[in-house]
Every structure is written in C-alpha cells, then in structure tokens.
BAVO-39886 format. One line per field, with one value per residue (C-alpha): residue number from 1; x, y, z. Coordinates in steps of 0.25 Angstrom, whole numbers, plus 2048, in hexadecimal, padded with zeros to 3 digits. Layout:
k: NUM, ...
x: X, ...
y: Y, ...
z: Z, ...
This chain:
k: 1, 2, 3, 4, 5, 6, 7, 8, 9, 10, 11, 12, 13, 14, 15, 16, 17, 18, 19, 20, 21, 22, 23, 24, 25, 26, 27, 28, 29, 30, 31, 32, 33, 34, 35, 36, 37, 38, 39, 40, 41, 42, 43, 44, 45, 46, 47, 48, 49, 50, 51, 52, 53, 54, 55, 56, 57, 58, 59, 60, 61, 62, 63, 64, 65, 66, 67, 68, 69, 70, 71, 72, 73, 74, 75, 76, 77, 78, 79, 80, 81, 82, 83, 84, 85, 86, 87, 88, 89, 90, 91, 92, 93, 94, 95, 96, 97, 98, 99, 100, 101, 102, 103, 104, 105, 106, 107, 108, 109, 110, 111, 112, 113, 114, 115, 116, 117, 118, 119, 120, 121, 122, 123, 124, 125, 126, 127, 128, 129, 130, 131, 132, 133, 134, 135, 136, 137, 138, 139, 140, 141, 142, 143, 144, 145, 146, 147, 148, 149, 150, 151, 152, 153, 154, 155, 156, 157, 158, 159, 160, 161, 162, 163, 164, 165, 166, 167, 168, 169, 170, 171, 172, 173, 174, 175, 176, 177, 178, 179, 180, 181, 182, 183, 184, 185, 186, 187, 188, 189, 190, 191, 192, 193, 194, 195, 196, 197, 198, 199, 200, 201, 202, 203, 204, 205, 206, 207, 208, 209, 210, 211, 212, 213, 214, 215, 216, 217, 218, 219, 220, 221, 222, 223, 224, 225, 226, 227, 228, 229, 230, 231, 232, 233, 234, 235, 236, 237, 238, 239, 240, 241, 242, 243, 244, 245, 246, 247, 248, 249, 250, 251, 252, 253, 254, 255, 256, 257, 258, 259, 260, 261, 262, 263, 264, 265, 266, 267, 268, 269, 270, 271, 272, 273, 274, 275, 276, 277, 278, 279, 280, 281, 282, 283, 284, 285, 286, 287, 288, 289, 290, 291, 292, 293, 294, 295, 296, 297, 298, 299, 300, 301, 302, 303, 304, 305, 306, 307, 308, 309, 310, 311, 312, 313, 314, 315, 316, 317, 318, 319, 320, 321, 322, 323, 324, 325, 326, 327, 328, 329, 330, 331, 332, 333, 334, 335, 336, 337, 338, 339, 340, 341, 342, 343, 344, 345, 346, 347, 348, 349, 350, 351, 352, 353, 354, 355, 356, 357, 358, 359, 360, 361, 362, 363, 364, 365, 366, 367, 368, 369, 370, 371, 372, 373, 374, 375, 376, 377, 378, 379, 380, 381, 382, 383, 384, 385, 386, 387, 388, 389, 390, 391, 392, 393, 394, 395, 396, 397, 398, 399, 400, 401, 402, 403, 404, 405, 406, 407, 408, 409, 410, 411, 412, 413, 414, 415, 416, 417, 418, 419, 420, 421, 422, 423, 424, 425, 426, 427, 428, 429, 430, 431, 432, 433, 434, 435, 436, 437, 438, 439, 440, 441, 442, 443, 444, 445, 446, 447, 448, 449, 450, 451, 452, 453, 454, 455, 456, 457, 458, 459, 460, 461, 462, 463, 464, 465, 466, 467, 468, 469, 470, 471, 472, 473, 474, 475, 476, 477, 478, 479, 480, 481, 482, 483, 484, 485, 486, 487, 488, 489, 490, 491, 492, 493, 494, 495, 496, 497, 498, 499, 500, 501, 502, 503, 504, 505, 506, 507, 508, 509, 510, 511, 512, 513, 514, 515, 516, 517, 518, 519, 520, 521, 522, 523, 524, 525, 526, 527, 528, 529, 530, 531, 532, 533, 534, 535, 536, 537, 538, 539, 540, 541, 542, 543, 544, 545, 546, 547, 548, 549, 550, 551, 552, 553, 554, 555, 556, 557, 558, 559, 560, 561, 562, 563, 564, 565, 566, 567, 568, 569, 570, 571, 572, 573, 574, 575, 576, 577, 578, 579, 580, 581, 582, 583, 584, 585, 586, 587, 588, 589, 590, 591, 592, 593, 594, 595, 596, 597, 598, 599, 600, 601, 602, 603, 604, 605, 606, 607, 608, 609, 610, 611, 612, 613, 614, 615, 616
x: 4B2, 4AB, 4A2, 4AE, 4B5, 4A8, 4A6, 4B4, 4B2, 4A5, 4AC, 4B6, 4AA, 49D, 496, 499, 48D, 48A, 486, 48A, 488, 496, 498, 4A4, 49A, 48C, 488, 486, 493, 491, 49A, 4A1, 4AE, 4B4, 4C0, 4CD, 4CB, 4CC, 4C4, 4BC, 4BE, 4CD, 4D2, 4D9, 4D9, 4CE, 4D6, 4D2, 4C8, 4C2, 4B4, 4B0, 4A4, 4A2, 498, 492, 48C, 48F, 497, 49E, 4A2, 4AD, 4B4, 4AD, 4B1, 4B3, 4BB, 4B2, 4B9, 4B9, 4AA, 4A8, 4AE, 4A4, 4A5, 4A7, 4AD, 4B3, 4C0, 4C8, 4D4, 4CD, 4C1, 4C0, 4B9, 4B3, 4BA, 4B4, 4B7, 4BE, 4BE, 4C9, 4C9, 4D5, 4D3, 4D4, 4E1, 4E8, 4E3, 4ED, 4E2, 4E1, 4E8, 4F1, 4ED, 4F1, 4EA, 4EB, 4ED, 4F6, 4FC, 4FD, 4F3, 4F0, 4E8, 4DF, 4DA, 4CD, 4CE, 4C6, 4C8, 4C5, 4C3, 4C5, 4D3, 4D8, 4D9, 4D9, 4D7, 4D8, 4CD, 4D7, 4DB, 4CC, 4CA, 4D4, 4CE, 4D3, 4D5, 4C9, 4CB, 4BF, 4C4, 4D0, 4D8, 4D7, 4DC, 4E7, 4EB, 4EA, 4F3, 4FD, 4FE, 4FF, 50B, 513, 511, 51C, 518, 519, 50B, 4FD, 4F9, 4EB, 4EA, 4E1, 4DD, 4E3, 4D6, 4D4, 4D6, 4E1, 4F0, 4F5, 503, 50B, 50F, 51C, 522, 519, 515, 507, 501, 4FE, 4FB, 4EE, 4EE, 4F3, 4F8, 4F4, 4FB, 4F3, 4FF, 509, 4FD, 502, 4FE, 507, 509, 50D, 51C, 51C, 513, 51E, 529, 52D, 530, 53F, 548, 557, 55B, 568, 569, 56B, 570, 576, 568, 55A, 550, 543, 536, 531, 523, 521, 52F, 532, 538, 531, 53B, 542, 54F, 54B, 54E, 54F, 55D, 55C, 554, 554, 545, 53F, 539, 52A, 522, 529, 538, 542, 54C, 559, 55A, 569, 56D, 562, 560, 552, 54B, 53D, 535, 538, 547, 546, 541, 54E, 558, 566, 56A, 573, 582, 588, 590, 583, 57B, 578, 57E, 575, 574, 56E, 567, 572, 57C, 580, 586, 57D, 582, 57C, 581, 586, 588, 58F, 588, 589, 583, 58D, 58A, 589, 57B, 574, 56B, 55E, 552, 544, 53F, 531, 526, 51D, 527, 52A, 539, 53D, 54B, 551, 557, 54C, 540, 53B, 536, 53E, 537, 534, 538, 545, 54B, 557, 558, 566, 567, 571, 572, 57B, 571, 565, 561, 559, 55D, 55B, 569, 568, 565, 570, 57A, 577, 584, 587, 58B, 587, 58F, 58B, 57D, 574, 56B, 576, 583, 589, 58C, 58C, 580, 581, 578, 570, 56B, 55E, 554, 546, 543, 54C, 547, 538, 533, 526, 524, 522, 513, 515, 520, 528, 528, 535, 537, 53D, 54A, 54E, 55A, 561, 56C, 56F, 56E, 55F, 55B, 54F, 54D, 543, 547, 543, 54D, 553, 555, 548, 540, 539, 537, 53F, 543, 54E, 55D, 561, 56C, 570, 57A, 581, 586, 581, 57D, 574, 56F, 565, 55F, 55D, 556, 55F, 55B, 55E, 56D, 571, 568, 56C, 560, 55E, 562, 55D, 563, 55A, 55B, 552, 55C, 56B, 56C, 569, 55B, 55A, 54D, 546, 53C, 533, 529, 52E, 529, 524, 52C, 529, 52E, 537, 533, 523, 522, 518, 519, 521, 518, 515, 521, 530, 538, 546, 54D, 55A, 55B, 566, 55E, 550, 54C, 540, 53A, 52E, 532, 528, 52F, 53C, 53F, 540, 538, 537, 52A, 528, 52C, 529, 523, 527, 519, 512, 514, 513, 51C, 517, 516, 519, 50D, 50A, 4FB, 4F2, 4EF, 4E3, 4E0, 4D2, 4CD, 4C1, 4CA, 4CB, 4D8, 4D9, 4D7, 4E2, 4EA, 4F4, 501, 500, 50E, 50F, 500, 502, 4FB, 4FF, 4FC, 4F4, 4FD, 50A, 511, 510, 513, 507, 503, 4F7, 4F3, 4F2, 4EF, 4FB, 501, 50E, 515, 522, 52A, 524, 52C, 539, 540, 53E, 540, 54D, 556, 550, 553, 562, 560, 56C, 56F, 576, 585, 585, 587, 58E, 584, 584, 585, 58E, 592, 595, 5A0, 5A0, 596, 594, 592, 58A, 597, 59B, 58E, 58F, 59A, 59B, 599, 5A5, 5AA, 5A6, 5B5, 5BB, 5BB, 5AC, 5A9, 5B2, 5AB, 59D, 5A2, 5A8, 59B, 594, 59D, 599, 58B, 590, 59C, 5A2, 5A2, 5A9, 5AA, 5A9, 5A8, 59A, 594, 598, 593, 591, 591, 58B, 58B, 57F, 581, 575, 567, 567
y: DFC, DFD, E08, E11, E0F, E13, E1F, E23, E22, E2A, E35, E36, E37, E3B, E39, E2A, E21, E13, E0D, E10, E0B, E0C, E0A, E00, DF5, DF1, DEF, DFA, DFD, DFE, E07, DFF, DF9, DF0, DE5, DE9, DE8, DEF, DFB, DF8, E06, E0A, DFC, E00, DF9, DFC, DFB, DF4, DFB, E04, E06, E06, E03, DF4, DEB, DE2, DD8, DCA, DC7, DD5, DD6, DD9, DDC, DE8, DF4, E03, E0E, E19, E23, E1A, E19, E27, E25, E25, E1D, E29, E36, E43, E45, E52, E4C, E4A, E54, E53, E45, E3B, E2F, E21, E16, E0A, DFD, DF2, DE5, DDD, DD4, DE0, DE4, DD7, DD8, DDC, DE3, DEE, DFB, E01, E0F, E19, E23, E31, E36, E2C, E25, E16, E0D, DFE, DF9, DF2, DFF, E06, E14, E1F, E22, E2D, E26, E33, E37, E2A, E31, E27, E28, E1D, E1D, E22, E2E, E30, E33, E3F, E4C, E5B, E62, E6B, E7A, E7E, E8B, E95, E8C, E80, E88, E8D, E7F, E7B, E87, E83, E75, E78, E82, E76, E6D, E6D, E61, E64, E61, E67, E5F, E5C, E5D, E53, E4F, E43, E3E, E30, E23, E1F, E20, E27, E25, E31, E2F, E36, E2F, E23, E26, E27, E35, E39, E48, E4F, E51, E4A, E51, E4B, E4D, E48, E4B, E41, E38, E39, E3C, E44, E47, E55, E52, E4C, E57, E61, E5B, E64, E5E, E5F, E60, E62, E58, E57, E48, E4B, E59, E57, E58, E5B, E50, E50, E4B, E3E, E3B, E30, E2A, E1D, E16, E09, DFF, DFE, E03, E11, E15, E22, E26, E29, E1D, E13, E11, E0E, E1A, E1B, E28, E36, E36, E41, E3D, E42, E3B, E3F, E37, E2E, E33, E32, E35, E32, E3D, E38, E38, E45, E4B, E47, E53, E51, E59, E64, E63, E6A, E73, E78, E7A, E89, E8D, E95, E8D, E93, E8C, E8E, E87, E7A, E73, E69, E64, E5A, E50, E42, E3A, E2D, E24, E15, E13, E0F, E1C, E2B, E2F, E3C, E41, E47, E4E, E4C, E59, E55, E4F, E44, E3A, E2D, E29, E1B, E18, E0C, E06, E06, E09, E14, E21, E2E, E39, E45, E50, E4A, E3F, E40, E36, E30, E2D, E23, E26, E19, E0F, E18, E17, E21, E1F, E25, E29, E1E, E14, E1A, E18, E0A, E02, DF9, DEE, DEB, DE1, DDB, DE0, DDB, DD4, DCC, DCC, DC0, DC7, DD5, DDB, DE2, DED, DEA, DF6, DF3, DFD, DF8, E04, E01, DF2, DF6, DF6, DFE, DF7, DEA, DE9, DDE, DE0, DD3, DCF, DD1, DC7, DCE, DC7, DC3, DBB, DB8, DBD, DCC, DCD, DC8, DD3, DDB, DE6, DDE, DD7, DD2, DD6, DCA, DD2, DD9, DD1, DDD, DDE, DE9, DEE, DF6, DF5, DE9, DE2, DD4, DCA, DC5, DB8, DAD, DA6, DB2, DBA, DC2, DD0, DDB, DE9, DF5, DF8, DEC, DEA, DF8, DF9, DF7, DF1, DEE, DE0, DD7, DCA, DBF, DB1, DAC, DAE, DAE, DBA, DC8, DCD, DDA, DE2, DE6, DF1, DEE, DE4, DD7, DD0, DC2, DBE, DB4, DB5, DAA, DA9, DAA, DA6, DB2, DBB, DC8, DD2, DDF, DE1, DE3, DD7, DD1, DC9, DC1, DC1, DB7, DAD, DB2, DB3, DBC, DC1, DC9, DD5, DCE, DC1, DC6, DBF, DC6, DD2, DDC, DDA, DE9, DF4, E03, E09, E18, E1C, E15, E19, E0B, DFF, DF4, DE6, DDB, DD2, DC5, DC7, DCC, DDB, DE0, DEF, DED, DE2, DDE, DDD, DD0, DC9, DCA, DDA, DE3, DE8, DF3, DF7, E04, E08, E07, E06, DFA, DED, DE2, DD4, DCF, DC3, DCA, DCE, DDD, DE8, DEC, DF6, DF1, DFE, E06, DFA, DFE, DF3, DF4, DEB, DE4, DEA, DF8, DF8, DF2, E00, DFF, DF0, DEF, DF4, DE9, DDF, DE3, DE8, DEE, DF4, DEC, DEF, DF4, DE7, DDA, DD0, DC2, DBD, DB3, DBD, DC9, DCA, DD9, DE4, DEB, DFA, E00, E04, DF5, DF1, DFA, DF8, DFC, DF1, DE8, DEA, DF9, DFE, E0B, E07, E05, E12, E19, E13, E17, E25, E26, E21, E2C, E37, E33, E38, E44, E4A, E51, E4A, E4E, E45, E4A, E3F, E39, E43, E48, E54, E52, E5D, E5C, E65, E66, E65, E6E, E6A, E62
z: E80, E73, E78, E7C, E6E, E67, E70, E6D, E5E, E5F, E66, E5A, E50, E56, E48, E49, E46, E4C, E3E, E30, E22, E1B, E0C, E0F, E15, E12, E20, E2B, E33, E42, E4B, E56, E5B, E52, E51, E4B, E3C, E2E, E2A, E1D, E18, E1B, E1D, E29, E37, E41, E4E, E5B, E65, E5A, E54, E46, E3D, E3B, E34, E3E, E35, E37, E2A, E2B, E39, E3D, E30, E2B, E33, E2F, E36, E3C, E34, E27, E29, E25, E17, E0C, DFF, DF7, DFC, DF8, E00, E02, DFC, DEF, DEE, DDF, DDE, DE8, DED, DED, DF7, DF1, DF9, DF7, DFD, E02, DF6, DED, DF4, DF0, DE2, DD7, DD0, DDB, DD7, DE1, DE6, DEF, DF8, DF3, E02, E09, DFD, DFA, E01, E02, DF6, E00, E05, E02, DFC, DF6, DE7, DDD, DD0, DC8, DCE, DD4, DE2, DED, DFC, E06, E11, E1C, E14, E10, E1F, E1F, E20, E1F, E2B, E2D, E2E, E36, E3C, E3B, E45, E3C, E30, E38, E3C, E2D, E29, E34, E2F, E21, E24, E2A, E1E, E14, E0B, DFC, DF9, DFF, E0B, E10, E1F, E25, E33, E39, E3F, E39, E3F, E36, E39, E2D, E2A, E25, E16, E18, E25, E26, E35, E3A, E39, E48, E46, E45, E36, E2A, E1D, E10, E03, DF7, DEE, DF6, DFA, E08, E16, E1F, E2E, E33, E33, E25, E1F, E23, E1A, E0E, E00, E03, E10, E13, E1E, E26, E24, E15, E13, E05, DFE, E02, E04, DFB, E00, DF9, DFA, DF0, DEF, DE8, DF3, DF2, DF9, E06, E00, E01, E10, E18, E19, E28, E2E, E23, E22, E15, E0F, E0E, E0E, E0C, E0A, E0A, DFF, DF8, DEB, DE9, DF5, DF7, E05, E0B, E18, E1D, E24, E31, E2F, E28, E35, E3C, E3C, E41, E4D, E4B, E4F, E5B, E51, E4A, E56, E59, E4C, E42, E35, E29, E1E, E14, E1D, E16, E21, E2A, E37, E40, E4B, E49, E55, E57, E61, E63, E55, E4A, E42, E44, E48, E45, E50, E4B, E50, E4C, E46, E42, E4B, E48, E43, E4B, E4A, E4F, E55, E4D, E5A, E64, E5B, E64, E5E, E60, E68, E5F, E69, E6F, E67, E5F, E53, E50, E41, E3B, E2C, E2B, E31, E2F, E3E, E46, E55, E63, E69, E73, E68, E60, E6C, E6F, E71, E65, E6E, E7D, E86, E93, E92, E9D, E94, E8D, E94, E8C, E7F, E79, E72, E65, E60, E53, E4C, E43, E3D, E3C, E35, E2A, E29, E27, E18, E16, E09, E0F, E14, E1E, E27, E2A, E39, E40, E4B, E58, E5A, E68, E63, E56, E4D, E4C, E3D, E3E, E46, E40, E4A, E53, E60, E6D, E78, E7F, E8C, E8E, E84, E7E, E6F, E68, E5B, E55, E59, E62, E69, E66, E6C, E5F, E66, E5F, E6B, E70, E64, E6D, E6B, E75, E73, E73, E82, E8A, E87, E8B, E97, EA6, EAD, EBB, EC0, ECC, ED1, ED5, EDA, ECF, EC4, EC3, EBB, EBF, EB9, EB1, EB2, EA6, EA8, E9C, E98, E91, E85, E88, E95, EA0, EAE, EB1, EBF, EBE, EAF, EAD, EA2, EA4, E9C, EA3, EAD, EAC, EAF, EB2, EA8, EA6, E97, E97, E9E, E9A, EA8, EAA, EB7, EBB, EC5, ECF, ECE, ED3, EE0, EED, EE9, EF5, EFD, EFD, EF4, EF2, EE6, EE3, EE0, EEC, EFB, F01, F00, EF7, EFA, EF1, EEF, EE7, EE9, EDE, EE0, ED9, ED6, EDB, EE4, EDA, ECE, EC6, EC6, EB7, EB7, EB4, EC0, EC0, EC7, ECF, ECC, EBD, EBA, EB1, EB1, EBB, EBD, EC9, ECC, ECC, ED9, EDC, EE6, EEE, EF8, EFF, F06, EF9, EF0, EE7, EDE, ED6, ECC, ED2, EC6, EC9, ED7, ED1, ED2, EE1, EE2, ED9, EE5, EEE, EE3, EE2, ED3, ECC, EBE, EB4, EB4, EC3, EC9, EC6, EBE, EC2, EB3, EAD, EA2, EAB, EB5, EB8, EBA, EAD, EAA, E9E, E97, E98, E92, E86, E7C, E6D, E63, E60, E51, E51, E50, E4C, E3E, E3D, E45, E3B, E2F, E35, E37, E29, E23, E2B, E25, E17, E1B, E24, E1D, E29, E36, E42, E4E, E5C, E67, E65, E5C, E4E, E46, E37, E2E, E20, E14, E0C, DFD, DFA, DF5, DE8
C-alpha cells in the first residue's frame, strides 16, 4: 500500500526527492507514508493514506511531518503578490498562540488567519502571507492559447478591484471569502485590496446589483462589513452574514451571494411580453402551498453555489431545481418540502395520535463566531419545543436533520423524519408478530433483529415501530423455497449453507451478492443457483417474493391494529393542522401583502406586482 501511495505522489511531482534538509527542522526529513497529523509549516492536517516528509529520529517520530508542497517553501522568498521586498518565514508555537503578547494579524491574500498559524512577513511593509497562500501561483501564459484563456477569464470578472488569477493546484481546500464555500474550480482569484480569495462565480459579482426580492433600492456589495454578531442575517435564508454581503442601508435588507443568485420566476402575465429596462414594474410568482406563508419560486442563475433545503437538508440541483423562498420564515425549500402536510393522522408509523410538523432551520441556528460548535443530541423522543433540528426517526431509526414530525401527546413525544409519516410502504402479515410489519428499504441505525438477535446493518428490514419489533428479510417465516431473479435465467433456491465466491476463500473473506454487487455475510441465508454459482441476498429478491408473502400497501387493506378499524387512503392520512383557521390564513396573507403591495389570488398561485421607487 505504501509503495502505491508513494508512486502516485511521484507521478504528480517527478522532481520529488527521497530525503531533504528543511529549515523547519534540524534533522533530515524522509519521504514516506505517514500517520495523520499536523504539518509543521502550514499547521494544516495531513490526511490518512498520504505521503509526506517526516523525521524518523527516535525522539521526533511521528510528530514532525511536512506536506510535500510545503517542503518546497524556503525560509526567505520573493513572492509575486509582493515583489518589492522579500518575505521571511515566522514560526509561532501553540504556546505563543495562547499568550496575550502575540499581536493578531491577517493574511494579505485571504484575510484573518488564526494567531497560531505560521506566516511569511515583510518587516518593511507589514505584508503577511500564510503558507497556504504562499503556494498560490499565477496562471502561466506559455503560448497564445493561454493568453486567450486569460483574456476570456478577465472579461468575465466584474469585481471592483484588480484580481490575480492563480491556478488551484494546491492540496488545500481554499474557502471562497465571499460565499464561504470550497473553491472547486481550476483557478482562484486573489484580491489584495479586499484580502480575499474568490471562486469564479463570486468574482463575477459587480459592486452593485438590482434584485427582484428588493426592488425598492439597489443592493451594494459590502466586502468588509461590520457585522460582528449573530444579529445580522440574510433576509432570504436567515443565515448569519459572513463574507460578502449585498446590502441596502435604507431598509436594512441584506443578501448573501448564494441567495443573491436566486431570481424569482416570472409570472404568467409577464411571460412572452417584451420588457424594456425603463419598465418599473417587476412581476413574479407567489405560490401558496401547505406552508403557512406565500412562497416565491426562484431559479439558480449562477453555477458553483451549494444551496441546501431547510426541510430535508439536501442540496438543490443547479440545472433543474426551483428554490421556494419564504421571506417570513427565511426558509429555502423544495416544492415537495414546502407542500408537506402540517398534520398527519393515522400514519402507518404512529396510528395512535396525529403527528405535527415542526419547522426548524439549522442554517439560522448556526453561529460562525463560535469556534467550537456545541453538540446537538439527535432526539428520538422529548418535547417539541426542545427540538434543535437533529433527530433519530422512531420508525426507520435513521438519523435526520431539518424539519420533523412529532407526536405531541405527553405519553409519546416521539419524533419522525419528514418521509416516514407520509409514505405508504409495503406490509406483510406474519405469525411471529401480531401487527402487520412494514418494510423499510433502507439501512437502519443500530438495530437488532428480534428473532435472531443479530445486528441489522447492511440490509433493508421489517419493523413494527409501536412494539419495536425488528426483522431481517431472511428471518421472515415461510420464505418461498425457490424464487426467480429478473437478471438471472434460472430459478434460485433458498439455502442456509455458506456459499463462498471461490472454493479456496477463507470464511473471514469478503463475499458479494451477484445481484446488487454489495457485501454479504457468509452465515446469512441466500438464494443460490448451483449451476451458475449465482448468489443473491434474500432482500434483493423481495420484489419477486412479496406477492408470495401476501404483501400489500398501507391503506389498501384493512390493518389488524387496535387503533385502526377501517382501510385508510392517503387523503385520510393527510389533514391540515388543527388551529390553522381562516383568520390565521388571512393574517399570513395580509403580512405578505405588506411586502408585496399588489397581490392577486388565483387558486393555488398568486402574482405579485411591485413598483420600484428608483435607485436611491
């Protein structure tokens, strides 16, 4: 393994030496695979399964390691970012970092850096560079094609200051100073006036924008704003503002770069109609879904930004997703998440009481000014007001975050993710349990089968959440002795015998299913074709086996449950939350009209017309 890792690193840099003498340490440094640790030069982590230069002396090993690229840095250097004078390496220790005598400093390329970091310093100008930024290099213009690419890139940039375009070939994951997301592109833009590193999308922002979410005034780009507390938040998503901000000082309205890239979809009245620049009236859609407030559907107009749904914590896809914005709650939602029922009655996972939707934004609860984030315990039961966005679903046992459903009955107080209460899984009836067993086509978290007392870890499972009765698929009684696999021509026979992939394999080797090509355990029952030596998980054949087990979907057949006396349809499961009467809806609509002066309602959608007051 070590030889392969070393060979891979040598392919990246053919000039790599086996042994070097570096100014950072008195002993020679040897190139080889090292344990995870900290680089002496940049103070960043050296990840697992990587090579670095390390001191092999008895009293130094394994603490003294240096990244391969950091090993190229010299004690004194002339850097293109500061060609007037040479920069000298300054080393600080962890003890110095805790001392009050150490003066805080910032990197002139990326901004503030921790006081415990090493840095390069110019004593004449006070110019500083941390080791990571010192490894950034200009994009080389070796030929005409390179110069054309440089010119094309520069034409896209709209930043108010000159930018230095550098190749993103270092080992460090540089965060963009504007949006605070990792820079994944092939180049990095450095602004020495703003002391920031920018990705392609953020480098294209101008110093001022007109945005439909705030048509009254233009929004000004603030690079070094004075928002130093969690009270200053984005007006669209509620996140604490760090990095670049588009701000209206008259209205105290702000957008971070990610939300500034969201543009409302035009209304049906404005589609297909020519609109000039002098036209003052802006029209866009407003939709009323299950969420309490009107929502603004927006499209993502800039690539490279990762935007997360507050409800399900999944990312929006750049090409096809529509982001639904609630300016009242400051939520960003998928349409399906915005249309979640506020209350669910007679759900398969908890038929005793109704389940209520809890809306919680993890994005709004995060405080970037707190260095150590407090641990939030995932809740499986408790009171609704104690919910902090992290839970373990009582039905599928998976850990989830974002919105949740809760049973408010004091005797229950259990939490569910947003998928389980509104789903309609397949059920089977079995003689080993008095309730029908729903099938969960996912891997659980720390569950043991009630029948065999073996952990359910890599397979789907059956579970009665009310009784906490869990079952492996292969532990289901009366499995058919033979079954047909769609991707194999012969019938497969159920067997309890251990089937190895190869006759000479050890019993502790890794074995795989020929259907899903995922790992299987030798002691588990399988379906097997002896003629072809084809082995499949029992759960991989469940689609073919379910009809033989008499499986049915929830709501299609009467359930033998003490709390249910009739077959339920999905319409009967989903009901609006009690207490949300017409008066509350009118209040929500009236509050939205304060933000959108002219609102006309037509069934499930509304069109808002706004008149701009002109730029101030």
